[in-house]
PADRENZA-39620 format. One line per field, with one value per atom (N, C-alpha, C): residue number from 1; residue in three letters; atom name; x, y, z. Coordinates in steps of 0.02 Angstrom, whole numbers, plus 50000, padded with zeros to 5 digits. Each point is the difference from the previous one (the first is absolute). Example, Ala and Ser with C-alpha at 12.3 -4.5 7.8 and 13.67 -1.06 7.14 Angstrom:
% PADRENZA-39620
num <- [1,1,1,2,2,2] $
residuo <- [ALA,ALA,ALA,SER,SER,SER] $
atomo <- [N,CA,C,N,CA,C] $
east <- [50660,49955,50045,49982,50042,49961] $
north <- [49716,50059,50060,50053,50059,50055] $
up <- [50390,50000,50000,49964,50003,50037] $
//
This chain:
% PADRENZA-39620
num <- [1,1,1,2,2,2,3,3,3,4,4,4,5,5,5,6,6,6,7,7,7,8,8,8,9,9,9,10,10,10,11,11,11,12,12,12,13,13,13,14,14,14,15,15,15,16,16,16,17,17,17,18,18,18,19,19,19,20,20,20,21,21,21,22,22,22,23,23,23,24,24,24,25,25,25,26,26,26,27,27,27,28,28,28,29,29,29,30,30,30,31,31,31,32,32,32,33,33,33,34,34,34,35,35,35,36,36,36,37,37,37,38,38,38,39,39,39,40,40,40,41,41,41,42,42,42,43,43,43,44,44,44,45,45,45,46,46,46,47,47,47,48,48,48,49,49,49,50,50,50,51,51,51,52,52,52,53,53,53,54,54,54,55,55,55,56,56,56,57,57,57,58,58,58,59,59,59,60,60,60,61,61,61,62,62,62,63,63,63,64,64,64,65,65,65,66,66,66,67,67,67,68,68,68,69,69,69,70,70,70,71,71,71,72,72,72,73,73,73,74,74,74,75,75,75,76,76,76,77,77,77,78,78,78,79,79,79,80,80,80,81,81,81,82,82,82,83,83,83,84,84,84,85,85,85,86,86,86,87,87,87,88,88,88,89,89,89,90,90,90,91,91,91,92,92,92,93,93,93,94,94,94,95,95,95,96,96,96,97,97,97,98,98,98,99,99,99,100,100,100,101,101,101,102,102,102,103,103,103,104,104,104,105,105,105,106,106,106,107,107,107,108,108,108,109,109,109,110,110,110,111,111,111,112,112,112,113,113,113] $
residuo <- [MET,MET,MET,ASP,ASP,ASP,LEU,LEU,LEU,ILE,ILE,ILE,ASN,ASN,ASN,GLN,GLN,GLN,GLY,GLY,GLY,LEU,LEU,LEU,LYS,LYS,LYS,GLU,GLU,GLU,PHE,PHE,PHE,PRO,PRO,PRO,THR,THR,THR,SER,SER,SER,ALA,ALA,ALA,ASP,ASP,ASP,LEU,LEU,LEU,ARG,ARG,ARG,GLY,GLY,GLY,TYR,TYR,TYR,LYS,LYS,LYS,ALA,ALA,ALA,ILE,ILE,ILE,LEU,LEU,LEU,LEU,LEU,LEU,PHE,PHE,PHE,ARG,ARG,ARG,ALA,ALA,ALA,LYS,LYS,LYS,LYS,LYS,LYS,TYR,TYR,TYR,GLU,GLU,GLU,GLU,GLU,GLU,ALA,ALA,ALA,LYS,LYS,LYS,ALA,ALA,ALA,LEU,LEU,LEU,PHE,PHE,PHE,GLU,GLU,GLU,SER,SER,SER,ALA,ALA,ALA,LEU,LEU,LEU,PRO,PRO,PRO,LEU,LEU,LEU,PRO,PRO,PRO,SER,SER,SER,GLY,GLY,GLY,GLN,GLN,GLN,THR,THR,THR,HIS,HIS,HIS,LEU,LEU,LEU,TYR,TYR,TYR,HIS,HIS,HIS,GLU,GLU,GLU,TYR,TYR,TYR,TYR,TYR,TYR,GLY,GLY,GLY,ASP,ASP,ASP,THR,THR,THR,LEU,LEU,LEU,PHE,PHE,PHE,MET,MET,MET,LEU,LEU,LEU,LYS,LYS,LYS,ASP,ASP,ASP,VAL,VAL,VAL,ASP,ASP,ASP,GLN,GLN,GLN,ALA,ALA,ALA,MET,MET,MET,ILE,ILE,ILE,GLU,GLU,GLU,TRP,TRP,TRP,ASN,ASN,ASN,LYS,LYS,LYS,SER,SER,SER,LEU,LEU,LEU,GLU,GLU,GLU,LEU,LEU,LEU,ASN,ASN,ASN,PRO,PRO,PRO,ASN,ASN,ASN,ASN,ASN,ASN,SER,SER,SER,LYS,LYS,LYS,LEU,LEU,LEU,LYS,LYS,LYS,LYS,LYS,LYS,ARG,ARG,ARG,TYR,TYR,TYR,TRP,TRP,TRP,ILE,ILE,ILE,LYS,LYS,LYS,PRO,PRO,PRO,SER,SER,SER,ASN,ASN,ASN,GLU,GLU,GLU,ILE,ILE,ILE,ILE,ILE,ILE,SER,SER,SER,SER,SER,SER,PRO,PRO,PRO,PRO,PRO,PRO,VAL,VAL,VAL,PHE,PHE,PHE,PHE,PHE,PHE,ARG,ARG,ARG,HIS,HIS,HIS,SER,SER,SER,THR,THR,THR,PRO,PRO,PRO,TRP,TRP,TRP,LEU,LEU,LEU] $
atomo <- [N,CA,C,N,CA,C,N,CA,C,N,CA,C,N,CA,C,N,CA,C,N,CA,C,N,CA,C,N,CA,C,N,CA,C,N,CA,C,N,CA,C,N,CA,C,N,CA,C,N,CA,C,N,CA,C,N,CA,C,N,CA,C,N,CA,C,N,CA,C,N,CA,C,N,CA,C,N,CA,C,N,CA,C,N,CA,C,N,CA,C,N,CA,C,N,CA,C,N,CA,C,N,CA,C,N,CA,C,N,CA,C,N,CA,C,N,CA,C,N,CA,C,N,CA,C,N,CA,C,N,CA,C,N,CA,C,N,CA,C,N,CA,C,N,CA,C,N,CA,C,N,CA,C,N,CA,C,N,CA,C,N,CA,C,N,CA,C,N,CA,C,N,CA,C,N,CA,C,N,CA,C,N,CA,C,N,CA,C,N,CA,C,N,CA,C,N,CA,C,N,CA,C,N,CA,C,N,CA,C,N,CA,C,N,CA,C,N,CA,C,N,CA,C,N,CA,C,N,CA,C,N,CA,C,N,CA,C,N,CA,C,N,CA,C,N,CA,C,N,CA,C,N,CA,C,N,CA,C,N,CA,C,N,CA,C,N,CA,C,N,CA,C,N,CA,C,N,CA,C,N,CA,C,N,CA,C,N,CA,C,N,CA,C,N,CA,C,N,CA,C,N,CA,C,N,CA,C,N,CA,C,N,CA,C,N,CA,C,N,CA,C,N,CA,C,N,CA,C,N,CA,C,N,CA,C,N,CA,C,N,CA,C,N,CA,C,N,CA,C,N,CA,C,N,CA,C,N,CA,C,N,CA,C,N,CA,C,N,CA,C,N,CA,C,N,CA,C,N,CA,C,N,CA,C,N,CA,C,N,CA,C,N,CA,C] $
east <- [49499,50051,49983,49962,49982,49953,49953,49955,50037,50054,50034,50040,50030,50034,49955,49943,49950,49980,49991,49984,50055,50062,50061,50001,49980,50001,49948,49943,49948,50016,50030,50016,50072,50044,50072,50030,49961,50029,49967,49965,49966,50046,50009,50045,49969,49935,49970,50016,49989,50017,50075,50041,50072,50017,49970,50010,49978,49937,49972,50050,50018,50040,50069,50025,50066,49992,49947,49981,50001,49967,49994,50067,50041,50067,50043,49991,50037,49981,49942,49972,50026,50012,50030,50072,50027,50071,50041,49967,50027,50021,50049,50015,50025,50041,50022,49947,49951,49942,49957,49990,49957,50032,50067,50027,49994,50005,49995,49927,49951,49929,49984,50023,49992,50036,50059,50029,49965,49961,49961,49931,49976,49935,50004,50052,50002,49998,50035,50000,49930,49954,49940,49953,49949,49964,49963,49974,49966,50051,50063,50045,50027,49985,50029,49957,49997,49961,50048,49977,50039,50020,49949,50008,50055,49999,50053,50075,50001,50066,50020,49952,50018,50027,49961,50022,50066,50002,50063,50059,49993,50048,50016,49946,50015,50037,49984,50030,50077,50015,50071,50035,49967,50032,50013,49962,50010,50057,50012,50054,50064,50000,50054,50022,49950,50011,49965,50026,49967,49992,50049,49994,49941,49995,49948,49932,50001,49939,49972,50049,49981,49969,50026,49975,49926,49988,49932,49951,50024,49955,49987,50045,49984,49953,50000,49951,49931,49997,49939,49966,50047,49976,49975,50038,49977,49926,49989,49934,49944,50024,49956,50036,49994,50038,49979,49943,49971,50015,50044,50013,50034,49955,50027,50043,49990,50039,50073,50012,50071,50027,49959,50024,50019,49973,50015,50064,50019,50058,50061,50002,50061,49999,50061,50007,49983,49950,49969,50013,50020,50007,49926,49999,49932,49966,50046,49970,49978,50001,49980,50051,50059,50058,50034,50003,50038,50074,50029,50073,50044,49968,50042,49952,50034,49968,50001,49975,50001,50075,50007,50069,50026,50065,50032,49977,49988,49982,49928,49961,49933,50006,50050,50003,50003,50024,50005,49933,49954,49936,49954,49954,49948,49930,49983,49933,49943,50010,49946,49983,50043,49983,49955] $
north <- [49289,49976,49938,49955,49939,50007,50051,50014,50026,50041,50023,49944,49959,49942,49952,49989,49959,50035,50064,50040,49995,49999,50003,49931,49943,49933,50003,50033,49997,50054,50054,50056,50018,49957,50014,50060,50026,50062,50067,49994,50058,50047,50061,50052,50025,50003,50029,49953,49935,49949,50003,50009,49998,50066,50056,50065,50003,49977,49999,49955,49945,49955,50038,50030,50036,50053,50036,50053,49967,49948,49968,49973,49974,49977,50060,50059,50059,50017,50003,50018,49957,49936,49953,50000,50049,50011,49944,49964,49949,50032,50042,50042,49966,49950,49961,49963,49972,49965,50051,50056,50051,50025,50009,50026,49949,49936,49948,50001,50008,50005,50059,50064,50056,49995,49970,49991,49956,49951,49955,50036,50044,50032,50060,50040,50068,49988,49946,49993,49978,49980,49971,50059,49987,50055,50044,49972,50041,50017,49986,50011,50073,50035,50073,50047,49999,50041,50046,50056,50045,49968,49964,49972,49943,49962,49947,50031,50048,50040,50029,50030,50033,49948,49945,49952,49963,49995,49966,50044,50065,50050,49995,49995,49999,49932,49945,49939,50008,50025,50012,50045,50050,50047,49962,49955,49963,49950,49980,49959,50043,50059,50047,50015,49989,50011,50070,50050,50070,50025,49994,50019,49974,49936,49967,50014,50010,50019,50066,50049,50063,49996,49954,49988,49974,49951,49975,50053,50039,50057,50045,50015,50044,49974,49935,49966,50002,49996,50005,50067,50056,50066,50016,49966,50003,49975,49946,49970,50034,50033,50037,50064,50053,50062,50033,49981,50037,49956,49954,49955,50042,50028,50045,49962,49936,49963,50001,49987,50004,50067,50048,50066,50029,49972,50025,49968,49939,49964,50025,50027,50007,50070,50019,50064,49994,50040,49991,50065,49990,50058,50022,50059,50022,49952,49966,49950,49933,49996,49942,49946,50017,49946,50000,49944,49997,50005,50053,50010,49979,49981,49976,49957,49953,49960,50031,49972,50032,50014,50054,50013,49938,49992,49939,49990,50049,49989,49970,49999,49971,49930,49982,49931,49942,50019,49944,49991,50044,49992,50027,49954,50018,49994,50059,49999,50001,50013,50005,49932,49953,49933,49957] $
up <- [50403,49950,49964,50039,49971,49941,50006,49942,49938,50011,49943,49969,50043,49973,49959,50025,49963,49933,50004,49939,49948,50026,49954,49968,50033,49968,49945,50010,49947,49945,50018,49955,50007,49973,50012,49970,49948,49964,50026,50057,50027,50029,49966,50033,50064,50006,50057,50063,49992,50055,50019,49950,50014,50037,49976,50027,50074,50016,50064,50047,49975,50043,50012,49949,50011,50054,50000,50052,50064,50006,50069,50023,49953,50016,50022,49966,50018,50068,50016,50067,50056,49983,50045,49995,49973,49998,49963,49953,49959,49930,50005,49941,49939,50010,49936,49970,50040,49968,49966,50035,49966,49936,49998,49941,49941,50011,49950,49973,50044,49975,49962,50022,49964,49929,49999,49935,49954,50026,49957,49984,50037,49992,49954,50005,49966,49921,49969,49928,49971,50047,49978,49973,49957,49980,50051,50058,50048,50059,49991,50050,50009,49948,50005,50029,50069,50042,50039,50019,50042,50068,50025,50064,49998,49953,49996,49993,49958,49997,50057,50038,50059,50054,50004,50052,49980,49936,49975,50015,49987,50025,50072,50040,50073,50016,49967,50011,49982,49942,49981,50046,50026,50047,50067,50020,50060,49989,49936,49983,49982,50016,49988,49924,49957,49935,49981,50029,49999,49925,49958,49932,49960,50006,49966,50033,50068,50032,49973,49990,49976,49925,49964,49930,50007,50045,50010,50027,50047,50026,49949,49953,49944,49953,49987,49956,50034,50066,50040,49985,50007,49989,49927,49955,49927,49995,50035,49992,50043,50053,50045,50023,49959,50020,50059,50027,50058,50063,50002,50055,50057,50043,50049,50055,50005,50050,49974,49940,49978,49998,49985,49996,50071,50048,50070,50023,49972,50022,49966,49938,49962,49969,49980,49965,49930,49982,49927,49962,49939,49952,49983,49971,49981,49946,49963,49949,50036,50064,50038,50005,49973,50002,50070,50028,50063,49991,50031,49991,50060,50054,50058,50045,50028,50049,50072,50046,50068,50021,50043,50024,50035,50002,50032,50067,50042,50069,50007,49944,50004,49974,49964,49969,50053,50061,50050,50034,49998,50031,49946,49974,49950,50029,50036,50033,49951,49935,49952,49978,50005,49978,50045] $
//
């Protein structure tokens, strides 16, 4: 994390550094911090990646914002329609649009994260 923080000091507008740090924060279960970094990375030119949208959706899901999480997961699928990881987790229309998040009984335990 120290190298990423150092990189952000030198390149404060780097979407990649912000995105990578947000993913690390997500994995450390620091969801609010991860959310803030994703929100600052996604508008940047190189911030529109399927991976960032997927992790941002996962972050929002963990913060119980399921509707917005589904929007982000759909954006991830638009950028990478063959994302088999997302397709395995959610109900997908033939058009690749996510139409439902995991069933309620899965929401308390998220083994895929």
